[in-house]
C-alpha positions as CSV (number, residue, x, y, z in Angstrom):
1,M,32.6,23.0,21.6
2,T,30.8,22.6,18.4
3,P,26.8,20.9,19.4
4,L,26.3,17.4,18.4
5,D,24.0,16.7,15.2
6,I,22.9,13.1,16.1
7,H,19.4,12.0,14.7
8,P,17.3,10.1,17.4
9,R,16.9,6.9,14.7
10,V,20.4,6.7,14.7
11,L,20.3,6.2,18.7
12,R,17.7,3.7,18.3
13,Y,20.1,1.5,15.9
14,F,22.3,2.0,18.5
15,L,20.3,0.6,21.3
16,V,19.0,-2.2,19.4
17,V,22.9,-3.4,18.7
18,A,22.9,-2.8,22.3
19,E,20.5,-5.2,22.9
20,E,21.4,-7.9,20.2
21,L,25.0,-7.7,20.7
22,H,24.9,-9.1,16.9
23,F,25.0,-6.7,13.8
24,R,22.9,-9.5,11.5
25,R,20.2,-9.8,14.2
26,A,19.6,-5.8,14.7
27,A,19.8,-5.0,11.0
28,E,17.2,-7.7,10.9
29,R,14.8,-6.0,13.4
30,L,15.6,-2.7,12.1
31,Y,14.8,-4.0,8.6
32,I,18.0,-2.5,7.2
33,T,21.4,-4.5,5.7
34,S,24.2,-5.4,8.1
35,P,26.6,-3.2,6.3
36,A,24.1,-0.2,6.4
37,L,24.1,-0.8,10.1
38,S,27.7,-0.8,10.3
39,Q,27.7,2.2,8.6
40,Q,25.6,3.8,11.0
41,I,27.3,3.0,14.2
42,R,30.4,3.6,12.6
43,Q,29.4,7.3,11.9
44,L,28.3,7.4,15.7
45,E,31.2,6.4,16.9
46,T,32.9,8.8,14.6
47,T,30.5,11.8,15.7
48,L,31.1,11.3,19.3
49,G,34.7,10.5,19.3
50,A,34.1,7.2,21.0
51,T,34.3,3.3,20.5
52,L,30.8,1.9,21.4
53,F,31.3,-1.6,20.5
54,R,34.2,-4.3,20.6
55,R,33.5,-5.8,17.2
56,T,35.5,-9.6,16.7
57,S,35.0,-12.1,14.2
58,R,32.9,-14.1,16.7
59,S,31.5,-11.6,19.1
60,V,30.4,-7.8,20.1
61,E,30.6,-6.4,23.1
62,L,29.7,-2.9,24.9
63,T,32.2,-0.7,25.7
64,E,32.4,1.5,28.8
65,S,31.6,4.5,26.4
66,G,28.8,1.9,25.1
67,A,27.3,1.3,28.5
68,Q,27.2,5.0,29.4
69,L,25.6,5.8,26.0
70,I,22.9,3.4,26.7
71,P,20.6,5.6,29.2
72,L,21.8,8.8,27.2
73,A,19.9,7.6,24.1
74,R,16.8,6.4,26.0
75,S,16.5,9.9,27.1
76,V,17.0,11.6,24.0
77,I,14.8,9.1,22.2
78,Q,12.1,9.9,25.0
79,A,12.2,13.7,24.2
80,S,12.2,13.5,20.9
81,D,8.7,11.1,21.3
82,T,7.6,13.8,23.8
83,L,8.5,16.6,21.5
84,N,6.6,14.6,18.7
85,R,3.0,13.9,20.8
86,W,3.1,17.7,22.1
87,A,3.3,19.0,18.4
88,A,0.6,16.2,17.5
89,T,-1.9,16.8,20.3
90,D,-0.8,20.6,22.3
91,S,-0.6,22.4,19.3
92,P,-3.4,24.4,17.9
93,H,-4.2,21.9,15.4
94,R,-5.8,18.6,15.3
95,A,-4.0,15.8,16.6
96,V,-2.3,13.6,13.8
97,V,-1.9,10.4,13.0
98,C,0.1,9.3,10.2
99,V,-1.0,5.7,9.3
100,G,1.3,3.4,6.7
101,F,0.1,0.6,4.5
102,M,1.1,-1.5,1.5
103,S,-0.7,-2.5,-1.6
104,T,-3.8,-4.1,0.2
105,G,-3.6,-1.9,3.5
106,A,-6.4,-4.1,5.7
107,G,-8.0,-5.8,2.7
108,E,-11.5,-5.3,2.9
109,A,-11.6,-3.8,6.3
110,T,-9.4,-1.1,5.4
111,Q,-12.6,1.3,4.2
112,S,-14.4,0.5,7.3
113,I,-11.5,1.4,9.4
114,L,-11.1,4.5,7.7
115,R,-15.0,5.3,8.1
116,A,-15.0,4.4,11.8
117,A,-11.9,6.7,12.6
118,G,-13.5,9.7,10.9
119,E,-16.7,9.2,13.0
120,L,-15.4,8.2,16.2
121,L,-12.2,10.7,16.4
122,P,-13.2,13.9,15.0
123,D,-10.3,15.5,16.4
124,V,-7.7,13.1,14.7
125,D,-6.5,14.1,11.3
126,L,-5.8,10.5,10.0
127,Q,-2.9,10.8,7.5
128,L,-2.2,7.7,5.0
129,R,1.4,7.0,3.7
130,H,2.1,4.3,1.1
131,V,5.1,1.9,2.0
132,D,7.0,0.0,0.1
133,W,7.7,-3.8,0.4
134,G,11.4,-3.5,1.9
135,E,10.1,-0.2,4.4
136,Q,6.8,-1.8,6.0
137,S,8.4,-1.6,9.1
138,R,11.6,0.5,8.9
139,V,8.9,3.4,8.7
140,L,7.7,2.6,12.2
141,I,10.8,2.2,13.6
142,D,11.9,5.3,12.7
143,G,8.9,7.0,13.4
144,V,8.1,8.4,10.2
145,V,4.3,6.8,10.5
146,D,2.7,6.3,14.0
147,A,1.1,2.9,13.0
148,A,1.4,0.7,10.3
149,F,-0.7,-2.1,8.4
150,L,2.3,-4.8,8.4
151,R,2.0,-7.9,6.6
152,E,3.9,-11.3,7.3
153,P,6.3,-12.0,7.4
154,V,7.4,-9.2,10.0
155,S,8.9,-9.1,13.4
156,M,6.8,-8.1,16.0
157,V,9.5,-7.5,18.8
158,D,9.7,-3.7,18.8
159,F,5.7,-3.6,18.4
160,R,2.4,-4.3,19.8
161,C,0.1,-6.1,17.3
162,T,-3.4,-6.3,16.5
163,T,-4.3,-9.3,14.1
164,V,-6.5,-7.5,11.2
165,L,-6.7,-9.9,8.2
166,S,-5.5,-13.9,7.8
167,E,-6.0,-14.7,4.2
168,P,-5.1,-17.3,1.6
169,R,-1.7,-17.0,-0.1
170,V,-2.7,-16.9,-4.3
171,A,-0.8,-18.1,-7.3
172,M,-1.0,-14.9,-9.9
173,L,-0.4,-16.9,-13.0
174,P,-0.7,-15.9,-16.9
175,A,-4.2,-16.4,-18.3
176,S,-2.7,-18.9,-20.8
177,H,-1.3,-21.0,-18.3
178,P,-2.4,-24.5,-18.0
179,L,-3.6,-23.9,-14.2
180,S,-5.0,-20.7,-14.7
181,G,-8.6,-22.0,-14.8
182,R,-8.5,-24.2,-11.8
183,S,-9.7,-22.8,-8.4
184,T,-7.2,-24.4,-6.4
185,V,-3.9,-25.4,-6.8
186,S,-1.1,-27.5,-4.5
187,F,2.3,-25.7,-4.3
188,T,4.3,-29.0,-5.7
189,E,2.3,-28.4,-9.0
190,I,3.9,-24.8,-9.5
191,A,7.4,-25.1,-7.3
192,D,9.4,-25.6,-10.4
193,E,8.1,-22.7,-12.5
194,I,10.1,-19.0,-12.7
195,F,9.0,-16.8,-9.9
196,L,9.4,-13.1,-9.7
197,P,11.3,-12.0,-6.6
198,S,10.9,-8.7,-5.1
199,A,13.6,-6.2,-6.0
200,T,13.0,-3.9,-2.8
201,G,12.2,-6.4,-0.2
202,T,14.2,-7.6,2.8
203,T,15.7,-11.2,2.4
204,E,13.0,-12.6,4.8
205,W,10.3,-11.1,2.8
206,T,11.4,-11.8,-0.7
207,D,12.2,-15.4,0.5
208,Y,8.6,-15.7,2.3
209,W,6.5,-15.1,-1.0
210,L,9.0,-17.6,-3.2
211,V,8.5,-20.2,-0.3
212,D,12.4,-20.1,-1.0
213,P,14.0,-22.7,0.0
214,R,11.0,-25.2,-0.7
215,P,9.7,-27.8,1.3
216,D,12.0,-30.1,-0.3
217,G,15.0,-28.0,0.2
218,S,15.5,-26.9,-3.4
219,R,15.5,-23.4,-4.4
220,A,13.6,-21.3,-6.2
221,R,13.9,-20.3,-10.2
222,R,13.8,-16.4,-10.1
223,G,12.9,-14.3,-13.2
224,P,12.9,-10.5,-12.9
225,G,12.8,-8.6,-10.1
226,I,9.9,-6.3,-9.3
227,S,9.0,-3.3,-6.9
228,T,5.1,-3.2,-7.3
229,V,2.2,-4.9,-7.5
230,E,1.4,-3.4,-11.3
231,E,5.0,-4.7,-12.3
232,M,4.5,-8.0,-10.9
233,L,1.3,-8.3,-12.8
234,E,2.7,-6.9,-16.6
235,H,5.7,-9.2,-15.9
236,C,3.2,-12.1,-15.0
237,A,1.1,-11.1,-18.5
238,A,3.9,-11.3,-20.5
239,G,4.8,-14.8,-19.0
240,R,7.8,-13.7,-17.4
241,G,7.4,-15.5,-14.5
242,I,4.6,-16.1,-11.9
243,A,4.3,-15.0,-8.0
244,T,2.9,-16.2,-5.0
245,T,0.5,-13.3,-3.2
246,A,-2.3,-12.3,-1.2
247,A,-6.0,-13.2,-1.8
248,S,-6.8,-9.2,-1.4
249,V,-4.5,-8.6,-4.2
250,S,-6.6,-10.4,-6.7
251,Q,-9.6,-8.2,-5.2
252,F,-8.0,-5.3,-5.2
253,Y,-6.1,-5.1,-8.7
254,A,-7.6,-6.7,-12.2
255,H,-5.7,-7.5,-15.3
256,P,-6.9,-9.1,-18.2
257,G,-3.6,-11.1,-18.9
258,V,-3.4,-12.5,-15.3
259,R,-5.3,-15.0,-12.9
260,F,-5.8,-16.0,-9.6
261,V,-5.7,-19.3,-8.1
262,V,-5.9,-20.0,-4.5
263,I,-2.8,-22.3,-3.3
264,E,-4.1,-25.0,-1.1
265,D,-1.2,-26.1,0.8
266,L,0.5,-22.8,2.5
267,P,-0.6,-21.8,5.8
268,D,-2.8,-18.2,5.3
269,N,-1.0,-14.8,5.4
270,R,-1.6,-12.1,8.0
271,V,-1.9,-8.2,8.1
272,Y,-1.4,-6.8,11.4
273,L,-1.7,-3.2,12.9
274,A,1.7,-2.5,14.5
275,V,2.5,0.2,16.7
276,R,5.9,0.6,18.4
277,A,5.8,-0.6,21.5
278,D,6.8,2.8,23.1
279,N,4.3,4.8,21.8
280,D,2.2,6.1,24.2
281,S,0.3,8.4,22.5
282,P,-3.2,8.8,23.3
283,P,-4.8,9.8,19.9
284,V,-2.5,6.6,18.7
285,A,-3.8,4.3,21.5
286,A,-7.2,5.7,20.4
287,F,-7.0,4.7,16.6
288,E,-5.8,1.1,18.1
289,A,-9.3,1.0,19.9
290,V,-11.2,2.0,17.0
291,V,-9.7,-0.5,14.7
292,R,-10.2,-3.3,17.5
293,Q,-14.0,-2.2,17.7
294,T,-14.4,-1.8,14.1
295,L,-13.0,-5.6,13.5
296,V,-15.7,-7.0,16.6
297,A,-18.4,-4.9,14.6
298,R,-17.2,-7.1,11.1
299,Q,-17.2,-10.4,12.7
300,K,-20.7,-10.0,14.2
301,H,-22.0,-9.0,11.0
302,R,-20.4,-11.9,9.0
């Protein structure tokens, strides 16, 4: 019999579908598209030679084979996680904790956290991995990183999260824009502008930052798609659209053709340190503790 070659990631996908019994909801939790998830499950079924789900236009049900696979899949994932922890902690090398981050990480707290981790966790090799807007949660789910600074909007169902930052949302405007000299604006003042949508984020991510639909139900006018903060800055400076972004972007990125104005009537945006809920790695837990200690210390010194 030919040995099966099944990646633990695909088994994680299977378990989420088995929990949700709904491909769209499962795809949202996994931060992949429904067609991609369906394809992964069908490939798994082909590899196993078994139908795992009965699908109709109205429902998804586990087959007997699917029900039997659940405990086996959990065992494989647990064994994979145990192997990864062993490689990180029981090898001759220092334990490795890989942390994912997007453009501004945890804002101004990022450097304090990294310095504290270096001082308090000398036996841990803390590695950083930049992630795109569309993969911030998926890299955690897939085990590419051990922890990540996740920015709203994000589902916390599969993670344990520590709030590290809450900050205003700001409008990124061309320097020539009539409102660029203001300190604050209301969203209604910019709602009719052309907005720059993410080209790589999930639908939930893109709609959140476009505030689409508007409070009155109208839809955002969309301009060129952007994949990075740098692209956003250049398009905005050229007058091709405006954007809403986090206040820390205005601190970390400067451009002579762009101005940032606080949007006074949108809820603040939050950043979390997230770890997969089933991750019980001691080095990861130690890093979480350092983050919490650092945040408390920063609060005391404000």
